[in-house]
FINUKE-297643 format. One line per 2 residues: number of its first residue (from 1); for each residue z, y, x of N, C-alpha, C. Coordinates in steps of 0.1 Angstrom, whole numbers, plus 5000, padded with zeros to 4 digits. Layout:
BEGIN
NUM) Z:Y:X:Z:Y:X:Z:Y:X | ...
This chain:
BEGIN
1) 7415:0487:5985:7412:0495:5974:7420:0509:5970 | 7412:0520:5964:7417:0532:5965:7427:0533:5951
3) 7441:0537:5953:7451:0537:5941:7448:0545:5931 | 7452:0543:5923:7449:0550:5909:7454:0567:5910
5) 7468:0567:5917:7469:0581:5919:7461:0590:5928 | 7455:0583:5941:7447:0590:5947:7434:0593:5940
7) 7427:0584:5934:7414:0588:5926:7418:0593:5912 | 7428:0596:5907:7431:0605:5894:7432:0620:5905
9) 7439:0619:5914:7443:0631:5924:7427:0638:5928 | 7417:0628:5931:7402:0635:5937:7396:0640:5925
11) 7396:0630:5913:7391:0635:5901:7396:0651:5895 | 7405:0652:5898:7412:0666:5893:7403:0674:5900
13) 7407:0670:5915:7401:0683:5926:7382:0683:5923 | 7379:0672:5917:7362:0676:5918:7362:0686:5904
15) 7370:0684:5891:7369:0693:5882:7371:0706:5883 | 7381:0708:5892:7387:0721:5894:7376:0730:5903
17) 7369:0721:5909:7360:0730:5918:7348:0729:5911 | 7345:0725:5902:7331:0729:5891:7332:0738:5886
19) 7320:0749:5884:7319:0762:5877:7327:0760:5864 | 7335:0771:5861:7337:0768:5845:7328:0764:5834
21) 7315:0771:5838:7302:0772:5827:7303:0758:5826 | 7299:0751:5839:7297:0736:5838:7304:0723:5829
23) 7320:0729:5827:7327:0720:5821:7325:0720:5806 | 7315:0731:5801:7313:0734:5782:7305:0732:5781
25) 7301:0724:5771:7286:0725:5766:7285:0738:5754 | 7276:0743:5757:7275:0756:5748:7275:0753:5732
27) 7278:0762:5725:7274:0761:5709:7266:0771:5707 | 7256:0765:5696:7242:0771:5691:7247:0780:5683
29) 7237:0795:5684:7241:0806:5677:7227:0815:5678 | 7235:0827:5677:7224:0838:5674:7229:0847:5688
31) 7219:0857:5694:7224:0867:5709:7217:0879:5706 | 7229:0886:5712:7226:0904:5711:7229:0905:5728
33) 7219:0913:5735:7222:0918:5744:7219:0933:5748 | 7230:0940:5752:7232:0954:5751:7227:0955:5764
35) 7220:0970:5768:7214:0968:5783:7218:0985:5783 | 7231:0992:5788:7232:1004:5790:7227:1009:5806
37) 7213:1011:5806:7207:1013:5815:7214:1022:5825 | 7218:1014:5841:7221:1024:5849:7236:1025:5849
39) 7245:1020:5836:7258:1022:5838:7270:1014:5844 | 7276:1016:5856:7282:1012:5862:7298:1015:5859
41) 7306:1006:5865:7322:1011:5862:7322:1026:5861 | 7322:1032:5871:7327:1046:5876:7319:1052:5860
43) 7307:1050:5857:7302:1058:5844:7310:1052:5831 | 7314:1038:5828:7319:1039:5818:7336:1044:5819
45) 7340:1046:5831:7356:1056:5834:7350:1067:5829 | 7343:1072:5835:7341:1086:5828:7338:1089:5817
47) 7333:1078:5810:7329:1080:5797:7340:1078:5784 | 7353:1069:5792:7363:1066:5787:7371:1081:5784
49) 7373:1085:5795:7381:1097:5796:7374:1108:5788 | 7363:1111:5786:7356:1121:5778:7360:1118:5761
51) 7359:1102:5759:7361:1097:5746:7370:1093:5740 | 7379:1088:5748:7393:1081:5745:7406:1089:5753
53) 7402:1093:5763:7414:1098:5772:7414:1086:5784 | 7424:1089:5792:7427:1081:5806:7435:1065:5802
55) 7443:1069:5788:7450:1056:5784:7441:1050:5770 | 7431:1056:5768:7424:1052:5753:7415:1039:5757
57) 7411:1036:5748:7405:1025:5747:7386:1025:5738 | 7378:1024:5746:7363:1027:5737:7357:1012:5735
59) 7347:1012:5729:7342:1001:5722:7338:0990:5736 | 7335:0992:5749:7330:0985:5758:7343:0979:5765
61) 7353:0985:5760:7369:0977:5765:7374:0968:5756 | 7363:0963:5747:7371:0956:5735:7364:0944:5737
63) 7353:0941:5747:7345:0930:5750:7357:0919:5759 | 7362:0910:5754:7370:0906:5762:7371:0898:5775
65) 7359:0891:5779:7354:0884:5788:7345:0893:5799 | 7348:0890:5810:7344:0900:5823:7339:0893:5833
67) 7330:0898:5839:7324:0890:5853:7319:0900:5860 | 7319:0901:5874:7313:0907:5882:7302:0907:5888
69) 7295:0914:5883:7276:0916:5883:7272:0916:5899 | 7264:0906:5902:7256:0907:5914:7241:0909:5910
71) 7235:0919:5914:7222:0924:5908:7210:0926:5919 | 7210:0916:5925:7199:0918:5943:7188:0910:5937
73) 7177:0914:5941:7163:0909:5937:7159:0900:5952 | 7147:0893:5950:7145:0885:5959:7139:0894:5977
75) 7140:0907:5975:7134:0914:5987:7139:0927:5985 | 7152:0928:5978:7161:0940:5979:7176:0937:5974
77) 7186:0945:5978:7196:0942:5975:7199:0949:5963 | 7194:0963:5958:7192:0965:5944:7179:0968:5938
79) 7186:0966:5925:7173:0963:5914:7166:0976:5912 | 7152:0976:5907:7143:0981:5902:7147:0981:5882
81) 7140:0988:5874:7146:0988:5865:7135:0976:5856 | 7125:0980:5862:7116:0964:5858:7118:0952:5867
83) 7123:0952:5877:7126:0938:5887:7138:0931:5881 | 7147:0942:5876:7159:0937:5868:7161:0930:5857
85) 7150:0939:5850:7150:0935:5834:7139:0921:5834 | 7131:0916:5844:7124:0906:5847:7134:0895:5852
87) 7145:0899:5861:7155:0889:5862:7160:0882:5849 | 7168:0894:5844:7173:0890:5827:7162:0883:5817
89) 7152:0888:5818:7145:0879:5804:7139:0866:5809 | 7137:0863:5823:7134:0850:5828:7142:0839:5836
91) 7155:0848:5838:7164:0840:5848:7158:0837:5860 | 7151:0845:5869:7143:0842:5882:7144:0854:5891
93) 7146:0852:5900:7145:0861:5914:7132:0865:5916 | 7133:0877:5913:7117:0884:5918:7117:0894:5928
95) 7105:0901:5929:7104:0910:5938:7109:0924:5931 | 7110:0934:5940:7116:0948:5933:7105:0950:5923
97) 7094:0952:5928:7081:0957:5918:7076:0946:5912 | 7082:0940:5899:7081:0930:5892:7081:0935:5877
99) 7073:0933:5872:7072:0934:5854:7069:0925:5850 | 7078:0913:5845:7076:0902:5840:7062:0893:5846
101) 7065:0894:5858:7056:0885:5867:7067:0886:5886 | 7062:0880:5893:7067:0881:5906:7061:0888:5913
103) 7062:0903:5913:7050:0912:5919:7036:0910:5909 | 7030:0904:5920:7012:0901:5910:7011:0884:5907
105) 7020:0879:5910:7021:0865:5907:7027:0864:5895 | 7023:0851:5887:7028:0845:5874:7041:0839:5877
107) 7050:0840:5870:7063:0834:5866:7067:0825:5860 | 7075:0818:5866:7080:0807:5854:7094:0808:5854
109) 7099:0811:5841:7114:0811:5837:7122:0798:5843 | 7135:0800:5843:7144:0790:5848:7144:0780:5839
111) 7137:0780:5825:7138:0767:5818:7127:0757:5821 | 7120:0767:5828:7104:0758:5831:7094:0766:5823
113) 7099:0773:5813:7088:0779:5803:7078:0791:5814 | 7066:0795:5806:7060:0803:5815:7062:0815:5806
115) 7069:0817:5797:7072:0830:5791:7087:0834:5793 | 7089:0847:5789:7102:0850:5789:7111:0846:5780
117) 7123:0845:5776:7134:0842:5771:7130:0844:5754 | 7123:0858:5751:7119:0863:5741:7111:0854:5735
119) 7099:0851:5742:7088:0844:5738:7091:0831:5736 | 7104:0826:5742:7106:0810:5740:7111:0809:5725
121) 7121:0821:5724:7127:0824:5711:7117:0823:5701 | 7108:0832:5699:7095:0836:5692:7090:0819:5692
123) 7086:0812:5700:7079:0797:5698:7089:0788:5689 | 7102:0789:5688:7110:0783:5686:7113:0784:5671
125) 7107:0794:5665:7110:0801:5651:7120:0812:5650 | 7128:0815:5661:7139:0823:5659:7133:0837:5655
127) 7141:0847:5648:7137:0861:5650:7140:0867:5662 | 7134:0881:5664:7136:0887:5674:7131:0903:5672
129) 7141:0911:5680:7140:0922:5681:7142:0930:5693 | 7134:0943:5696:7135:0949:5708:7143:0964:5705
131) 7151:0972:5709:7153:0984:5706:7157:0996:5716 | 7150:1005:5719:7152:1011:5732:7153:1027:5727
133) 7159:1035:5734:7160:1050:5729:7149:1060:5738 | 7144:1050:5750:7132:1053:5755:7120:1047:5747
135) 7110:1052:5761:7096:1048:5753:7095:1035:5756 | 7085:1032:5740:7087:1013:5739:7082:1004:5751
137) 7074:1013:5762:7071:1002:5773:7083:1005:5785 | 7094:1011:5780:7106:1008:5792:7108:0995:5791
139) 7110:0993:5808:7110:0977:5809:7121:0969:5807 | 7133:0980:5801:7148:0970:5798:7146:0965:5786
141) 7135:0969:5777:7134:0958:5766:7120:0952:5766 | 7107:0958:5770:7095:0957:5769:7091:0944:5779
143) 7101:0943:5789:7099:0933:5797:7097:0920:5792 | 7105:0923:5782:7111:0905:5773:7097:0901:5766
145) 7086:0909:5759:7076:0910:5756:7063:0909:5765 | 7067:0916:5775:7051:0917:5781:7051:0915:5799
147) 7039:0911:5800:7040:0908:5817:7028:0916:5822 | 7029:0924:5835:7020:0931:5839:7020:0932:5855
149) 7007:0934:5863:7010:0935:5878:7017:0949:5881 | 7014:0960:5868:7024:0972:5868:7030:0975:5861
151) 7042:0982:5863:7050:0988:5851:7042:0999:5847 | 7033:1007:5851:7025:1018:5845:7015:1012:5839
153) 7011:1001:5838:7001:0993:5829:7002:0995:5813 | 7003:1007:5809:7010:1013:5795:6999:1003:5785
155) 6987:1006:5787:6979:0999:5777:6983:0985:5771 | 6984:0978:5783:6982:0962:5783:6996:0958:5776
157) 7009:0965:5784:7021:0965:5779:7024:0968:5767 | 7020:0977:5760:7021:0981:5745:7015:0969:5736
159) 7002:0968:5738:6995:0959:5731:7003:0943:5731 | 7010:0944:5743:7016:0927:5741:7030:0930:5732
161) 7034:0938:5734:7047:0942:5727:7043:0940:5709 | 7034:0949:5708:7030:0953:5691:7027:0937:5683
163) 7021:0929:5698:7013:0919:5694:7023:0904:5696 | 7038:0909:5701:7046:0897:5704:7051:0887:5693
165) 7053:0893:5680:7058:0885:5671:7069:0891:5666 | 7078:0899:5674:7091:0905:5673:7090:0911:5661
167) 7102:0911:5653:7105:0915:5639:7108:0927:5637 | 7114:0932:5647:7120:0946:5649:7116:0956:5664
169) 7106:0963:5662:7104:0971:5676:7106:0986:5673 | 7116:0991:5681:7116:1005:5679:7121:1013:5692
171) 7117:1024:5694:7117:1034:5703:7111:1047:5702 | 7106:1052:5711:7098:1064:5712:7086:1058:5719
173) 7078:1070:5726:7063:1066:5728:7053:1064:5719 | 7052:1073:5710:7037:1074:5701:7027:1075:5710
175) 7029:1085:5720:7017:1086:5729:7009:1073:5734 | 7020:1062:5737:7010:1052:5744:7006:1042:5733
177) 7007:1043:5720:7002:1037:5709:6987:1043:5703 | 6985:1054:5708:6973:1061:5699:6961:1063:5713
179) 6950:1066:5708:6938:1066:5713:6939:1078:5723 | 6933:1082:5732:6930:1093:5739:6927:1101:5732
181) 6936:1116:5730:6933:1128:5723:6938:1127:5706 | 6940:1117:5702:6941:1119:5689:6959:1121:5685
183) 6961:1131:5678:6973:1135:5678:6982:1129:5666 | 6991:1126:5671:7003:1118:5663:7012:1125:5654
185) 7021:1117:5646:7031:1126:5641:7039:1135:5647 | 7044:1130:5659:7047:1138:5668:7045:1151:5674
187) 7031:1152:5672:7024:1165:5677:7017:1164:5690 | 7020:1152:5697:7009:1153:5710:7000:1143:5707
189) 6987:1145:5719:6980:1139:5719:6982:1123:5725 | 6975:1109:5716:6975:1097:5727:6969:1097:5740
191) 6974:1088:5744:6972:1086:5761:6963:1074:5766 | 6959:1064:5752:6954:1051:5757:6940:1052:5759
193) 6935:1047:5770:6922:1047:5777:6914:1038:5771 | 6918:1026:5761:6911:1012:5754:6906:1018:5742
195) 6911:1028:5737:6905:1037:5721:6911:1027:5713 | 6922:1020:5714:6929:1014:5701:6938:1020:5695
197) 6942:1018:5685:6954:1022:5679:6962:1014:5671 | 6975:1012:5680:6984:1003:5681:6994:1005:5666
199) 6991:1018:5661:7001:1021:5651:6993:1010:5634 | 6983:1014:5636:6973:1008:5626:6973:0992:5631
201) 6973:0989:5641:6974:0974:5645:6985:0970:5638 | 6997:0979:5639:7015:0969:5635:7014:0969:5620
203) 7004:0977:5615:7004:0978:5600:6999:0966:5596 | 6984:0961:5602:6978:0953:5600:6984:0939:5599
205) 6997:0937:5613:7003:0929:5615:7014:0927:5602 | 7017:0937:5596:7027:0937:5587:7042:0947:5585
207) 7036:0952:5597:7050:0960:5600:7053:0970:5590 | 7063:0977:5590:7069:0991:5581:7069:1000:5590
209) 7061:1012:5593:7063:1021:5604:7073:1032:5599 | 7080:1035:5608:7090:1047:5604:7089:1057:5614
211) 7092:1069:5615:7087:1081:5623:7104:1090:5627 | 7112:1088:5618:7123:1097:5625:7138:1090:5614
213) 7149:1096:5619:7161:1087:5615:7162:1087:5600 | 7159:1098:5590:7156:1099:5575:7146:1085:5568
215) 7136:1083:5577:7128:1070:5572:7134:1057:5575 | 7141:1056:5588:7146:1044:5592:7161:1043:5579
217) 7169:1048:5581:7182:1045:5569:7177:1048:5557 | 7164:1051:5554:7158:1048:5540:7153:1034:5537
219) 7153:1027:5547:7143:1014:5545:7151:1006:5534 | 7143:0998:5525:7153:0989:5515:7156:0978:5526
221) 7165:0971:5520:7174:0959:5527:7160:0949:5527 | 7150:0948:5517:7137:0940:5518:7131:0937:5531
223) 7130:0948:5536:7120:0950:5546:7117:0939:5555 | 7108:0933:5561:7109:0925:5569:7104:0925:5583
225) 7097:0936:5584:7092:0938:5600:7092:0954:5601 | 7099:0961:5611:7100:0972:5616:7092:0978:5627
227) 7086:0985:5628:7081:0994:5640:7090:1009:5641 | 7093:1010:5648:7101:1026:5647:7095:1034:5658
229) 7089:1044:5654:7081:1054:5666:7087:1065:5664 | 7099:1068:5670:7106:1081:5672:7107:1092:5681
231) 7098:1093:5684:7091:1105:5697:7079:1099:5702 | 7075:1113:5711:7060:1112:5717:7062:1104:5727
233) 7077:1108:5734:7077:1101:5746:7095:1093:5745 | 7103:1099:5752:7115:1093:5752:7121:1100:5739
235) 7135:1094:5731:7139:1102:5723:7150:1113:5730 | 7152:1116:5741:7157:1124:5750:7150:1134:5760
237) 7154:1143:5765:7149:1152:5774:7158:1152:5789 | 7149:1141:5792:7156:1139:5808:7155:1149:5820
239) 7161:1159:5813:7161:1173:5827:7175:1177:5830 | 7180:1184:5838:7191:1186:5846:7197:1197:5834
241) 7208:1195:5834:7216:1209:5823:7206:1221:5824 | 7204:1227:5836:7198:1240:5836:7188:1240:5832
243) 7179:1231:5835:7165:1232:5832:7168:1233:5814 | 7173:1221:5809:7172:1220:5793:7181:1234:5789
245) 7188:1241:5791:7196:1253:5790:7183:1265:5790 | 7177:1267:5800:7165:1274:5800:7156:1275:5790
247) 7152:1258:5789:7142:1258:5781:7149:1260:5764 | 7162:1259:5762:7166:1259:5750:7165:1246:5742
249) 7164:1233:5750:7160:1220:5746:7176:1213:5743 | 7172:1206:5733:7185:1195:5732:7184:1183:5744
251) 7196:1174:5747:7197:1166:5750:7186:1152:5746 | 7193:1152:5734:7187:1144:5723:7181:1147:5709
253) 7167:1141:5708:7160:1147:5697:7167:1147:5683 | 7174:1152:5677:7181:1154:5667:7178:1148:5654
255) 7160:1146:5654:7155:1142:5640:7155:1124:5644 | 7156:1120:5658:7155:1109:5661:7169:1096:5656
257) 7170:1087:5653:7182:1075:5652:7189:1075:5660 | 7198:1074:5667:7208:1074:5680:7205:1054:5680
259) 7207:1049:5692:7207:1037:5697:7216:1028:5685 | 7228:1034:5681:7237:1031:5673:7233:1024:5661
261) 7223:1037:5654:7217:1035:5642:7210:1021:5641 | 7199:1024:5653:7187:1016:5653:7192:1000:5655
263) 7203:0998:5663:7209:0986:5663:7214:0983:5652 | 7222:0990:5641:7227:0986:5629:7213:0980:5618
265) 7202:0990:5617:7190:0983:5611:7188:0974:5612 | 7188:0970:5627:7181:0960:5636:7189:0946:5629
267) 7203:0946:5631:7211:0938:5629:7209:0934:5610 | 7210:0942:5604:7204:0940:5591:7194:0933:5588
269) 7181:0936:5594:7168:0926:5594:7172:0912:5598 | 7174:0915:5612:7177:0903:5619:7186:0891:5613
271) 7199:0898:5608:7207:0888:5605:7209:0886:5593 | 7196:0888:5585:7195:0882:5569:7195:0868:5571
273) 7204:0863:5559:7203:0850:5561:7208:0841:5571 | 7204:0827:5574:7210:0819:5581:7204:0817:5595
275) 7191:0823:5599:7185:0820:5607:7191:0828:5624 | 7185:0819:5632:7190:0824:5646:7182:0836:5649
277) 7188:0846:5657:7181:0857:5663:7184:0860:5677 | 7176:0869:5683:7177:0873:5698:7175:0888:5697
279) 7184:0898:5699:7181:0912:5697:7188:0916:5711 | 7176:0925:5721:7178:0932:5730:7175:0947:5729
281) 7188:0950:5731:7192:0968:5728:7192:0977:5744 | 7188:0985:5746:7191:0996:5755:7188:1010:5753
283) 7197:1019:5759:7203:1030:5759:7196:1032:5772 | 7185:1036:5776:7175:1047:5787:7183:1058:5790
285) 7190:1064:5781:7192:1077:5787:7203:1080:5796 | 7212:1068:5795:7221:1067:5805:7217:1065:5818
287) 7206:1061:5821:7195:1060:5834:7190:1071:5837 | 7180:1075:5831:7174:1086:5836:7181:1102:5834
289) 7189:1099:5823:7198:1116:5826:7204:1113:5838 | 7213:1102:5844:7219:1100:5855:7210:1106:5866
291) 7198:1098:5868:7189:1101:5877:7188:1116:5881 | 7187:1124:5870:7185:1140:5869:7198:1148:5873
293) 7208:1136:5876:7222:1142:5880:7228:1153:5867 | 7224:1148:5857:7228:1155:5843:7242:1147:5840
295) 7254:1155:5843:7264:1148:5836:7268:1148:5824 | 7269:1159:5819:7269:1160:5803:7257:1155:5797
297) 7244:1150:5799:7237:1141:5794:7240:1128:5794 | 7244:1121:5806:7243:1112:5809:7260:1104:5801
299) 7271:1114:5801:7278:1108:5793:7278:1108:5778 | 7267:1116:5775:7264:1116:5759:7256:1102:5757
301) 7252:1102:5769:7240:1086:5765:7252:1079:5765 | 7262:1081:5773:7271:1064:5774:7279:1065:5763
303) 7280:1078:5755:7288:1075:5743:7279:1069:5731 | 7267:1074:5731:7259:1068:5725:7259:1052:5727
305) 7258:1046:5739:7255:1031:5741:7267:1028:5738 | 7280:1032:5738:7292:1026:5732:7291:1024:5718
307) 7285:1033:5712:7287:1032:5698:7277:1020:5693 | 7265:1020:5702:7259:1007:5698:7269:0993:5699
309) 7273:0991:5712:7281:0981:5713:7294:0981:5701 | 7296:0991:5697:7305:0988:5684:7300:0986:5673
311) 7287:0988:5669:7280:0982:5661:7279:0968:5660 | 7276:0963:5672:7274:0948:5677:7290:0942:5677
313) 7298:0950:5679:7308:0938:5681:7315:0936:5666 | 7312:0949:5656:7313:0946:5641:7309:0935:5636
315) 7296:0935:5640:7287:0923:5637:7292:0910:5642 | 7295:0907:5655:7302:0895:5657:7314:0895:5647
317) 7322:0903:5643:7335:0899:5639:7329:0893:5624 | 7320:0897:5617:7316:0894:5605:7307:0879:5607
319) 7302:0879:5618:7290:0864:5623:7297:0859:5635 | 7309:0854:5634:7315:0848:5648:7305:0837:5654
321) 7292:0836:5649:7283:0823:5655:7273:0835:5664 | 7278:0844:5666:7268:0854:5675:7274:0857:5689
323) 7266:0859:5698:7272:0864:5711:7267:0877:5714 | 7276:0884:5721:7274:0896:5724:7278:0897:5740
325) 7266:0900:5745:7267:0904:5762:7263:0918:5767 | 7267:0924:5775:7264:0939:5780:7267:0937:5793
327) 7255:0941:5801:7257:0944:5815:7244:0958:5821 | 7245:0963:5828:7233:0976:5838:7228:0963:5845
329) 7218:0968:5853:7213:0959:5867:7213:0970:5877 | 7220:0984:5876:7220:0990:5885:7231:1003:5882
331) 7235:1011:5894:7242:1026:5891:7229:1035:5892 | 7233:1041:5880:7220:1056:5882:7231:1068:5888
333) 7224:1071:5899:7229:1085:5904:7239:1082:5914 | 7249:1068:5913:7258:1068:5924:7269:1077:5913
335) 7274:1077:5899:7284:1087:5896:7295:1082:5901 | 7308:1093:5902:7319:1092:5904:7325:1102:5899
337) 7339:1100:5895:7347:1108:5888:7356:1115:5898 | 7352:1129:5898:7364:1136:5903:7373:1148:5899
339) 7385:1140:5903:7397:1145:5894:7402:1162:5899 | 7405:1167:5889:7409:1182:5894:7425:1182:5892
341) 7431:1182:5903:7445:1180:5903:7456:1194:5904 | 7446:1204:5909:7450:1218:5907:7449:1225:5895
343) 7464:1228:5892:7465:1237:5877:7457:1249:5880 | 7456:1255:5891:7450:1268:5890:7437:1265:5888
345) 7429:1250:5890:7416:1251:5889:7410:1250:5876 | 7420:1245:5867:7419:1243:5851:7410:1253:5846
347) 7409:1265:5849:7404:1275:5842:7395:1282:5848 | 7391:1275:5864:7381:1282:5872:7366:1272:5871
349) 7356:1275:5877:7344:1265:5879:7348:1260:5889 | 7339:1249:5887:7343:1236:5899:7336:1240:5912
351) 7335:1237:5927:7324:1242:5938:7312:1234:5934 | 7303:1235:5942:7289:1234:5939:7290:1222:5944
353) 7298:1214:5952:7296:1206:5959:7309:1199:5966 | 7310:1184:5969:7322:1178:5973:7323:1183:5988
355) 7336:1179:5995:7334:1183:6008:7326:1177:6015 | 7320:1164:6011:7308:1157:6020:7295:1161:6015
357) 7294:1170:6009:7281:1179:6003:7275:1171:5990 | 7280:1160:5981:7276:1157:5970:7275:1167:5958
359) 7265:1168:5953:7264:1175:5941:7280:1175:5933 | 7283:1185:5929:7294:1182:5916:7292:1191:5905
361) 7293:1183:5895:7288:1188:5880:7303:1192:5869 | 7300:1201:5861:7311:1203:5852:7300:1204:5840
363) 7309:1209:5831:7302:1206:5818:7291:1212:5817 | 7284:1224:5822:7272:1235:5821:7265:1230:5834
365) 7268:1218:5842:7260:1217:5852:7267:1220:5865 | 7261:1218:5876:7263:1222:5891:7271:1235:5895
367) 7286:1233:5894:7291:1246:5896:7299:1254:5888 | 7300:1243:5874:7308:1254:5860:7320:1244:5856
369) 7323:1251:5847:7340:1245:5844:7338:1230:5841 | 7349:1226:5847:7352:1212:5844:7353:1205:5831
371) 7351:1194:5830:7354:1185:5816:7365:1184:5815 | 7370:1183:5802:7384:1182:5797:7384:1168:5793
373) 7391:1159:5796:7395:1147:5792:7405:1147:5775 | 7403:1137:5769:7410:1136:5760:7425:1133:5764
375) 7434:1135:5754:7447:1133:5758:7453:1122:5765 | 7463:1118:5771:7470:1107:5776:7480:1103:5768
377) 7488:1095:5773:7498:1092:5764:7510:1101:5763 | 7512:1107:5773:7519:1118:5773:7515:1134:5763
379) 7499:1133:5761:7498:1146:5752:7493:1151:5765 | 7487:1148:5776:7484:1158:5787:7469:1157:5783
381) 7457:1169:5782:7445:1170:5788:7441:1172:5800 | 7438:1164:5811:7437:1168:5823:7420:1169:5823
383) 7416:1173:5834:7403:1179:5842:7397:1170:5850 | 7385:1169:5850:7376:1163:5858:7361:1168:5863
385) 7358:1164:5872:7341:1169:5876:7331:1156:5875 | 7320:1158:5880:7310:1145:5881:7308:1145:5895
387) 7310:1139:5903:7301:1136:5916:7290:1130:5917 | 7279:1132:5925:7268:1124:5923:7268:1120:5940
389) 7259:1108:5943:7257:1105:5952:7245:1102:5958 | 7233:1105:5945:7219:1103:5947:7210:1106:5936
391) 7200:1108:5936:7192:1109:5924:7180:1098:5919 | 7186:1085:5923:7180:1073:5919:7190:1063:5918
393) 7188:1053:5915:7194:1038:5914:7200:1035:5927 | 7208:1027:5925:7218:1025:5936:7224:1014:5933
395) 7228:1003:5943:7237:0992:5942:7250:0995:5944 | 7257:0987:5931:7275:0992:5934:7286:0985:5922
397) 7292:0992:5916:7302:0985:5909:7297:0983:5897 | 7290:0973:5891:7285:0969:5879:7295:0957:5874
399) 7297:0954:5860:7305:0940:5855:7293:0940:5842 | 7291:0929:5840:7288:0921:5826:7301:0920:5818
401) 7301:0921:5807:7309:0918:5794:7306:0911:5786 | 7314:0902:5778:7308:0893:5767:7318:0893:5752
403) 7314:0889:5745:7321:0888:5730:7318:0878:5721 | 7325:0869:5712:7319:0861:5704:7315:0849:5707
405) 7305:0840:5703:7303:0828:5704:7298:0825:5719 | 7304:0817:5728:7300:0812:5742:7305:0823:5749
407) 7313:0835:5747:7315:0844:5754:7324:0837:5768 | 7327:0828:5763:7338:0823:5776:7335:0815:5787
409) 7316:0814:5785:7311:0808:5794:7304:0817:5805 | 7305:0832:5803:7305:0840:5809:7310:0841:5825
411) 7305:0836:5835:7313:0835:5849:7318:0845:5855 | 7331:0845:5862:7336:0856:5869:7326:0860:5878
413) 7318:0856:5884:7306:0864:5894:7290:0860:5886 | 7287:0874:5880:7276:0868:5871:7265:0874:5879
415) 7255:0864:5886:7242:0868:5891:7231:0872:5878 | 7226:0882:5885:7215:0887:5873:7207:0875:5865
417) 7205:0864:5871:7198:0856:5862:7205:0846:5856 | 7218:0849:5856:7232:0840:5845:7226:0849:5831
419) 7224:0861:5828:7223:0868:5817:7212:0859:5809 | 7203:0857:5814:7191:0846:5807:7202:0833:5806
421) 7207:0831:5815:7214:0816:5811:7224:0810:5799 | 7230:0825:5800:7239:0822:5788:7235:0827:5774
423) 7223:0832:5775:7217:0837:5763:7210:0825:5758 | 7201:0821:5768:7199:0806:5763:7199:0798:5761
425) 7216:0796:5767:7225:0784:5763:7227:0789:5750 | 7231:0797:5744:7233:0803:5730:7224:0799:5719
427) 7213:0803:5724:7201:0802:5714:7197:0788:5712 | 7196:0779:5723:7193:0766:5720:7203:0756:5725
429) 7218:0761:5726:7224:0750:5725:7225:0740:5737 | 7219:0746:5750:7218:0735:5760:7218:0743:5773
431) 7219:0743:5783:7218:0750:5792:7200:0750:5799 | 7196:0760:5806:7182:0759:5807:7177:0752:5819
433) 7185:0747:5827:7184:0738:5835:7181:0722:5831 | 7188:0720:5819:7192:0708:5815:7175:0703:5815
């Protein structure tokens, strides 16, 4: 017969070998997922230098639980925006070219449902919201409400989005909501080939439609449903620094609300009363601008994403029954901080490339003055450039972070499908495989 000591030793060994998440039952509550698209650890490191200095702390640093993110898909070691978003929204490994489906095949979520987590939340009576600084069909949020064989099936995707039941829908992309040739509030003609006016449809469904920051911030507290349409396309101009300078164009539309302002209003609507909710937020500029190798624009986008995290963290502190999770699904442009340690280089332009040939940006683009970090703890303001590896999304150093309810359940190694798992567990109080 096995001795009691041996039995206890074996039991302890089994418990220690179990994943941390399996040892705890999740608590039920609300959930916020903030997706700063394309933002890896190096992106956040560069943003920290500019926003708070090398010894400072940004809102992203305040999320106490952290796990190394693995974002491979079923046929690719790197994720596309739509394939990565599908893994987040369904908890399933899919092909690279997937938008709420597995390629062109229908998809079953990890829970066994034939719909995304947002659809499951809606079906269960929870309130939901989707907020994006890009156009409304951007996959980081739209995949949670729509499925299509192609990410460019804009007519179908936006119709599913408007009819999804989400109480809050905000972003750009007015041209995707209006019939072909019909000029919208933002001065550009619609692109829809089905002849439908989805702004009018949204009003039929009870949405209050707003078009700019002033409209959004003036909304009464009693508003129940919001459709924010803040630009003809994206709320930012995803071009190089040099191109924007030639055009005299800003990085972001000054009349559009920031992603932080959108998040704050969304939480005010969804967080009213005791109802549970799911809010998905995406800063798209951190991806698109980095893909253009626009360092100044990328850092501005990351600052805006960080502001949105600050808004969400403040909400979690007031409402501790809420989980906040943040993660990207890829690294845009392969950004790296290029330290300037030669004092003589502080006052002259950076070279146009690194020794290995990678593009090197300063504040005005390639071959311009270096960025100046905020002071370190000794009061020194050091300089840096931004080096680029590519003009597309690459696989590299991404982490997921969490705060609030169930944040301790975030595993130390986070598969992209684990985003779905921890959000589902929080919304429903059980793991999706149960």
